[in-house]
C-alpha positions as CSV (number, residue, x, y, z in Angstrom):
1,X,8.3,9.6,-12.8
2,X,6.6,7.8,-9.9
3,X,5.6,9.1,-6.5
4,X,6.7,7.3,-3.5
5,X,5.7,8.1,0.1
6,X,8.5,7.3,2.5
7,X,8.0,5.9,6.0
8,X,11.0,5.6,8.3
9,X,11.1,3.1,11.2
10,X,14.0,3.4,13.7
11,X,17.2,1.4,12.7
12,X,15.7,0.3,9.4
13,X,15.7,1.3,5.9
14,X,12.8,3.6,4.9
15,X,9.9,1.9,3.3
16,X,8.8,3.4,0.0
17,X,5.1,3.1,-1.0
18,X,4.3,3.8,-4.6
19,X,1.4,6.2,-4.9
20,X,-1.3,5.7,-7.5
21,X,-3.3,2.9,-9.2
22,X,-2.1,-0.6,-8.5
23,X,-2.8,-3.3,-11.1
24,X,-1.6,-5.9,-8.6
25,X,-4.3,-5.0,-6.2
26,X,-7.0,-4.9,-9.0
27,X,-6.1,-8.5,-10.2
28,X,-5.1,-10.2,-7.0
29,X,-7.3,-8.2,-4.6
30,X,-6.4,-8.7,-0.8
31,X,-3.9,-11.3,-1.6
32,X,-1.6,-8.6,-3.2
33,X,-1.5,-6.9,0.4
34,X,0.5,-9.9,1.6
35,X,3.3,-9.0,-0.8
36,X,3.7,-5.8,1.2
37,X,3.4,-7.6,4.6
38,X,0.2,-5.8,5.5
39,X,-1.5,-8.5,7.5
40,X,-4.1,-6.3,9.1
41,X,-5.3,-4.9,5.8
42,X,-5.2,-8.3,4.2
43,X,-7.4,-9.7,7.0
44,X,-10.0,-6.9,6.8
45,X,-10.3,-6.7,3.1
46,X,-10.3,-10.6,2.7
47,X,-13.1,-10.8,5.3
48,X,-15.0,-8.2,3.6
49,X,-14.7,-10.0,0.2
50,X,-15.8,-13.3,1.8
51,X,-18.7,-11.7,3.5
52,X,-19.8,-10.1,0.2
53,X,-19.3,-13.4,-1.8
54,X,-21.5,-15.5,0.7
55,X,-24.1,-12.9,1.6
56,X,-24.1,-10.9,-1.6
57,X,-26.3,-13.3,-3.5
58,X,-26.2,-12.8,-7.3
59,X,-24.3,-9.5,-7.1
60,X,-21.6,-10.8,-4.7
61,X,-19.0,-11.3,-7.5
62,X,-19.7,-7.8,-8.8
63,X,-19.4,-6.3,-5.2
64,X,-16.2,-8.2,-4.8
65,X,-14.7,-6.7,-8.0
66,X,-15.9,-3.3,-6.8
67,X,-13.9,-3.9,-3.7
68,X,-10.8,-4.9,-5.7
69,X,-11.2,-1.8,-7.9
70,X,-11.4,0.4,-4.8
71,X,-8.2,-1.4,-3.3
72,X,-6.5,-0.6,-6.7
73,X,-7.3,3.2,-6.2
74,X,-6.7,3.4,-2.4
75,X,-4.3,0.6,-1.7
76,X,-1.3,3.0,-1.0
77,X,-3.3,4.7,1.8
78,X,-3.9,1.3,3.4
79,X,-0.3,0.2,3.2
80,X,0.7,3.7,4.6
81,X,-1.8,3.2,7.4
82,X,-0.3,-0.1,8.3
83,X,3.3,1.4,8.2
84,X,2.2,4.1,10.7
85,X,0.7,1.4,12.9
86,X,4.1,-0.4,12.8
87,X,5.6,2.8,14.2
88,X,6.7,4.5,10.8
89,X,7.0,8.2,10.5
90,X,6.1,9.8,7.2
91,X,9.2,11.4,5.6
92,X,7.3,13.0,2.8
93,X,6.7,12.1,-0.9
94,X,9.7,11.5,-3.3
95,X,9.9,11.3,-6.9
96,X,11.9,8.6,-8.7
97,X,12.0,6.4,-11.8
98,X,12.0,3.5,-9.4
99,X,11.8,2.7,-5.7
100,X,15.6,2.8,-5.3
101,X,15.8,6.1,-7.1
102,X,13.3,7.7,-4.7
103,X,14.9,6.0,-1.8
104,X,18.5,7.5,-2.9
105,X,17.0,11.0,-3.0
106,X,15.6,10.5,0.5
107,X,18.7,9.3,2.0
108,X,20.7,12.1,0.2
109,X,18.4,14.7,1.7
110,X,18.8,13.0,5.3
111,X,22.5,13.2,5.0
112,X,22.4,16.9,4.1
113,X,20.1,17.9,6.8
114,X,22.5,16.3,9.5
């Protein structure tokens, strides 16, 4: 089972953000944030990576890999932060085998509470 944190924006489907380690962020780094449409997080982390590569000297590559590893562990928090900036309201953490399964549980709970 996977953990997904739900963010609901008015008149839109809830955004489900998978919690935990992200291999995509480890391998692709800041570019993987573009798949989640996180432009601010992409700009900040890409700028940090470029700064480390240019000013880091011999250890710049190692520092860039360290940033990518940190992104892999804490990328869900960055994506959630950006969802809150866009007006999303946290709807809790939901379990599911897939994103659609977790979204279905959330929508079922929303219908019951109405």
